[in-house]
C-alpha positions in Angstrom: 50.9 -78.2 97.2 52.6 -80.8 95.0 49.2 -82.1 93.8 48.1 -78.6 92.9 51.3 -78.1 90.9 50.8 -81.4 89.1 47.2 -80.4 88.2 48.4 -77.1 86.9 51.0 -78.7 84.8 48.5 -81.2 83.3 46.1 -78.4 82.5 48.9 -76.4 80.8 50.0 -79.5 78.8 46.4 -80.1 77.7 46.0 -76.4 76.6 49.3 -76.6 74.8 48.0 -79.5 72.7 45.2 -77.4 71.2 46.2 -76.1 67.8 46.6 -72.3 67.3 43.5 -70.6 66.0 45.4 -69.8 62.8 45.7 -73.5 62.0 42.0 -74.4 62.5 40.9 -73.4 58.9 43.6 -75.6 57.5 42.6 -78.5 59.7 39.0 -78.2 58.8 40.0 -78.1 55.1 41.9 -81.4 55.5 38.8 -82.9 57.2 36.6 -81.8 54.3 38.9 -82.5 51.3 42.0 -84.3 52.4 42.8 -88.0 51.6 41.5 -90.5 54.2 44.9 -90.6 55.9 45.2 -86.8 55.9 41.7 -86.6 57.4 42.7 -88.9 60.2 45.8 -86.9 60.9 43.8 -83.7 61.0 41.4 -85.2 63.5 44.3 -86.1 65.8 45.2 -82.4 66.0 41.8 -81.4 67.5 40.9 -81.8 71.2 37.9 -84.2 71.1 34.6 -82.4 71.2 36.1 -79.0 71.7 36.2 -77.3 68.4 32.5 -76.7 67.5 33.3 -75.6 64.0 34.6 -79.0 63.2 31.4 -80.9 64.1 29.7 -80.1 60.8 32.6 -81.0 58.5 33.2 -84.2 60.5 29.6 -85.3 60.1 29.6 -84.5 56.4 32.8 -86.3 55.7 31.6 -89.3 57.7 28.5 -89.4 55.5 30.6 -89.3 52.3 33.6 -91.3 53.3 34.1 -95.0 52.2 37.5 -95.7 53.8 36.9 -97.9 56.9 39.8 -96.4 59.0 38.8 -92.9 58.3 35.1 -93.6 59.0 36.0 -95.1 62.4 38.1 -92.0 63.3 35.4 -89.7 62.1 32.7 -91.5 64.1 34.8 -91.4 67.2 35.5 -87.7 66.8 31.8 -86.9 66.2 30.8 -88.9 69.2 32.8 -86.6 71.4 30.4 -83.8 70.7 27.4 -83.4 73.0 23.8 -82.2 72.8 22.9 -79.6 70.4 26.3 -79.4 68.6 26.1 -83.1 67.7 22.4 -82.9 66.7 22.9 -79.9 64.4 25.8 -81.5 62.7 24.0 -84.7 62.0 20.8 -83.0 61.0 22.7 -81.0 58.3 24.4 -84.1 57.1 21.2 -86.1 56.9 19.5 -83.3 54.9 22.3 -83.3 52.3 22.7 -85.4 49.2 24.1 -89.0 49.1 22.8 -90.1 52.4 23.1 -93.9 52.8 21.4 -96.3 55.2 24.8 -97.0 56.6 25.2 -93.3 57.6 21.6 -93.3 58.9 22.4 -96.3 61.1 25.5 -94.5 62.4 23.4 -91.4 63.1 21.0 -93.5 65.2 23.8 -94.9 67.2 25.1 -91.4 67.9 21.7 -89.9 68.7 20.4 -92.8 70.9 22.2 -91.5 74.1 21.2 -87.9 73.4 17.9 -87.0 75.0 17.7 -83.7 73.2 14.4 -82.6 71.5 16.2 -82.1 68.3 17.7 -85.6 68.4 14.3 -87.2 69.1 12.7 -85.3 66.3 15.4 -86.6 63.8 14.9 -90.2 65.1 11.1 -89.9 64.8 11.4 -88.7 61.3 13.5 -91.7 60.4 11.2 -94.0 62.3 8.1 -93.0 60.4 9.1 -91.4 57.2 12.0 -93.5 56.0 11.4 -95.3 52.7 12.8 -98.6 53.9 11.1 -100.8 56.5 14.4 -102.0 58.1 15.5 -98.4 58.7 12.0 -97.4 60.2 12.2 -100.4 62.5 15.7 -99.5 63.7 14.8 -95.9 64.3 11.6 -96.9 66.1 13.7 -99.1 68.4 15.7 -96.0 69.3 12.6 -93.9 69.7 11.1 -96.5 72.0 14.3 -96.6 74.0 13.8 -92.9 74.7 10.8 -93.9 76.8 8.6 -90.9 77.8 10.9 -88.5 76.0 9.9 -90.1 72.8 6.1 -90.0 73.4 5.5 -86.4 72.0 7.1 -87.2 68.6 5.4 -90.6 68.3 2.0 -89.0 69.0 2.4 -86.7 66.1 2.4 -89.6 63.7 -0.6 -91.3 65.2 -2.5 -88.6 63.3 -0.8 -89.4 60.0 -3.0 -89.6 56.9 -1.0 -92.6 55.9 -2.7 -95.5 57.7 0.4 -97.7 57.8 2.3 -94.8 59.4 -0.4 -94.3 62.0 -0.4 -98.0 62.8 3.4 -97.9 63.4 3.0 -94.9 65.7 0.3 -96.7 67.8 2.6 -99.7 68.1 5.5 -97.5 69.2 3.4 -95.9 71.9 2.3 -99.3 73.1 5.9 -100.5 73.2 6.9 -97.5 75.3 4.2 -98.7 77.6 4.1 -95.9 80.2 1.2 -93.8 81.6 2.4 -90.9 79.4 2.4 -93.1 76.3 -1.2 -94.1 77.0 -2.5 -90.5 76.9 -2.2 -90.0 73.1 -3.9 -93.3 72.5 -6.8 -92.3 74.8 -7.0 -89.2 72.7 -8.0 -91.4 69.8 -11.0 -92.9 71.6 -13.6 -90.5 70.2 -17.1 -91.7 69.8 -18.8 -91.0 66.5 -18.4 -91.3 62.7 -15.3 -91.1 60.7 -16.0 -87.5 60.0 -16.4 -86.7 63.7 -13.2 -88.7 64.5 -11.2 -86.7 62.0 -12.6 -83.4 63.1 -12.2 -84.0 66.9 -9.1 -86.3 67.1 -7.6 -86.2 63.6 -7.6 -90.0 63.4 -9.5 -92.6 61.4 -11.8 -95.4 62.7 -9.0 -97.9 62.0 -6.6 -95.9 64.1 -9.2 -95.7 66.9 -9.6 -99.5 66.8 -5.9 -100.0 66.9 -5.6 -97.6 69.9 -8.3 -99.6 71.7 -6.4 -102.8 71.2 -3.1 -101.2 72.2 -4.6 -99.8 75.4 -6.2 -103.2 76.3 -2.8 -104.8 75.9 -1.1 -102.2 78.0 -3.4 -103.1 80.8 -2.9 -101.4 84.2 -0.4 -99.0 82.7 -3.2 -97.4 80.7 -5.7 -97.1 83.5 -4.8 -93.5 84.8 -5.2 -92.1 81.2 -8.4 -94.0 80.7 -9.8 -92.7 84.0 -9.0 -89.1 82.9 -10.7 -89.8 79.6 -14.0 -90.5 81.5 -14.2 -86.8 82.1 -14.7 -86.1 78.4 -18.1 -86.6 76.8 -16.2 -87.4 73.5 -14.1 -90.1 75.1 -15.9 -91.7 78.0 -17.8 -94.4 76.1 -14.6 -96.0 74.6 -12.7 -95.4 77.8 -15.2 -97.3 79.9 -15.2 -100.1 77.3 -11.4 -100.5 77.6 -11.6 -100.3 81.4 -14.1 -103.1 81.3 -11.8 -105.2 79.2 -8.8 -104.6 81.4 -10.6 -105.0 84.8 -13.4 -107.5 84.2 -15.7 -104.9 86.0 -18.8 -103.6 84.3 -19.3 -100.0 85.5 -20.8 -97.6 83.0 -19.2 -94.6 81.4 -21.0 -92.3 83.9 -19.7 -94.1 87.0 -16.3 -92.7 87.3 -16.4 -92.9 91.1 -16.9 -96.7 90.8 -14.0 -96.9 88.4 -11.8 -94.9 90.8 -12.7 -97.2 93.7 -11.9 -100.3 91.6 -8.5 -98.8 90.7 -7.7 -98.0 94.3 -8.5 -101.7 95.2 -6.4 -102.8 92.3 -3.4 -100.7 93.4 -3.8 -102.1 96.9 -3.8 -105.6 95.6 -0.6 -104.9 93.6 1.0 -103.5 96.7 0.1 -106.6 98.6 -2.2 -104.8 101.1 
């Protein structure tokens, strides 16, 4: 009974700390326009991560603020928001004017733990569309850390008309290094001329060659996707070639059964059977 009473008192105390609804507009105004010290004091009046209306102003002020103490308080306050609320606030701030690389780096730190499709889309855009190489590299590291969750967005950029961007996307998928990441690379292994490649797969011959190299280096991880590719007339020639490079076997593109048998033996060997 005493424990229940204690919990009830704690809950009541926490509720009492929330500012009245009538004070929220003034608090938000201080976050937007107040001095750095006023902004910090305004943040202290809010329960961390609770007032959704504050997420946007906090993100915008963090983007524009130069005072170190205020920036630290704003970052801590913004980090308390979860999922879509955090993503929407950062997206709006990133789309505004005056975005610095320092703010983009902060956004990456905040988005890294958030496996939300919106967060991954923002990170991918920074990874492949940022003007600066260092920022692209930092964002790709975050995208790669998402693992399979980052594959869909990276795969979009494999088909970029910018060859350098496509190369970076292939490298990102190789670095993710999972069966799921191998599938978009196998999708690039279309036989034919540049025109046919562009029509069927939306990639260039250079990208196909880079995908071949990436899949060979992925080794066993890529095998399930390559075996699936043998079912496609457009893909089976290059898939069998990569399988030959990985396995040291020399079955043809029409001998899927032989390739499956090899893979079963390979899995047994890896399992120590």
